[in-house]
C-alpha angles and dihedrals in degrees: 000000000000118000097214098225101338103114115180095015129111115274091251092061089104126016127161089349096311121138124230111293115258121260113214114220122190131175133194136177116230124192096229140081121272088249092057092045093049092048087067092048089051093058110084092194090062098059095085087053091070112009108097111239098016112118103186146331112259096194142320141212115265093235094054126167091031115115109278093022118127142198124201116224139180118233124198132007125296133294086027096043119128127206120212138130145258120218128202107236100180137356136198107167129240093005110048145015127179119201138185108209120195129196100162131220087023093057149267128269135199110216128187120187117188128184126209125185111234136164111310096353148350134307111222118201119191120190121184131180138157115294100204142026096261094050090049090057091053096044097049097101136082095245093057090045093053093045090051094051093048092048092052093044087058090046093053090046090055090044092053093051091047095052094043089049092226113174101252134158091043114126120244116248108254092185133020137182117230102222111105095005113146110226134183116197123192118207086028099149093084147346123028094349093059093042089054090050093051092052094045095049088050087058094051100262121144110235139193118190121211123198140134100247116074093195093053091046090053091052091046090050091054091050098045096042119204099042136117125216138215126188125227141127107244090218089066106075093191092051089048092051090052094046091047090052090051090048091051091050091050093048099037091237136347130261103168138025120196115189111203104146111133142165133156147188119234125214142062114313094244089055097043113108112239092234091054093049091049092045089053094051091044094052098045103032108021091037091057091046091051093051094045091048092052097044101040099084089054092045093052090056092054098036085245138172140240119209114187122193107230128168141225082251084076090070103033138032124274110200116216089017098068094143092053094047092047091051092050091047087052090049092061089053091048094050095042092049094043091049091057093045091053091048091053091049092052091242118170092213118109122210124203138181124211115197116195127181119232111328129202098242133135088262091092091061094043102050116134098244120206095197101035096254133097123229123244112273108250113260097223095065126164122213118248087234091060091050089049090054089054092048092051090049090056091048090053093047112014117224126178100236132355134178120215114216131031092232089051091053091047091054092053094047092048090055093052095039102035103025096155095052093040091051090057091052093047090050091055092047090050090054091046093048091056095055111018100080129064098186112123119230119246128199110323124231097217099094100022129041113251102169108167100192087241125119099203135046094225093251096107129244144193137229119259139219114254109237122185121220120014092227100045117123095221089059091064092045092051091047093051091050092053 
């Protein structure tokens, strides 16, 4: 049969006006050596664990994966399951294996898997194309090509999890008791972090507090009672890794991470020193990322939970605290993206975000002021104990995102629904904040730890209603009824 202008290609490259059938190519990075990756490819019994559609291996030749060796597999679900075989065509361990997979009458595929050592792991390349003339006729269309690529993407994702031995398939904990839970809290020397620690220890949890200031941690330890402490600056990822390892050793594992470290510059953006802006983002956003990165491997082993302290500033502007608002906005993006990644990876770890409105904590007296004055403390404050109750509620029953306080939810909804009117109000508040307070700023806590071992700032605060989902319609209705 003539190929009509397709020199060097297989005879089926054109038939009855059809173009050459597509070849699906997929790649994945696996954190393992080529030898470790190839060991899984060399085990015929493991193929159904990652090949999409394969149910189990019936039997295999003793010399598998030598060229010519086969294993018989079952494809599909009974009573529609088919039994056929896959044969090794060529082998170059640990770099390459070529297979011919048959699932007749559905078709035959030629599959080549190559391994290439790269930084911190192995690049796996999987190329699949039709293995016979009939299959090539069926596969020569964009729909079949797209389906094959999606199928193999899922197969490589499963293969990656299998090789890396990540704990997958375990259900997430939808409810958990607090007694005996092993908890690490960042920003634990004062404020919300310390209030959470007090509530958890009262419920029988085992707690380790992490903060920069050893003196503040010592005071917090006396106040909270049965807690341990580790010292680290959350902006230093190596220090956080080491401190987390120490906390895990003290606790014998880790079930819950609460990220509550905070610090902020105060003043208009144009007057904010670049180093203060950067330090705010590094503390609030990068500090959370560092803590989660260090804790996640331990949490996956225990089907654990991450609870990050966000803010209503993550969903609306906060004039004169632009760095803080930007960091909290970024925190939402981080948490949402990470949650989807964990879901894709089959991780049993839950991740939650708790957004309070203004809270009566020592933060207001430790702002890094750009003009030497402190702003007025917001009048609609919540107590740190009320926020701690919300955090503990989310630890007990994980939810993706909650807002604490009906008035806080109302402010966020007003910004999204009535942006023009709300902008005028925020403009007036920004002007008021710059001139309404005559309290001089002291030493800020942005660059140096100044944990006081106190939960509140002495300004008074109230408890708040726990509202799930910042964008839920019922949240606005409940806030308006309050």
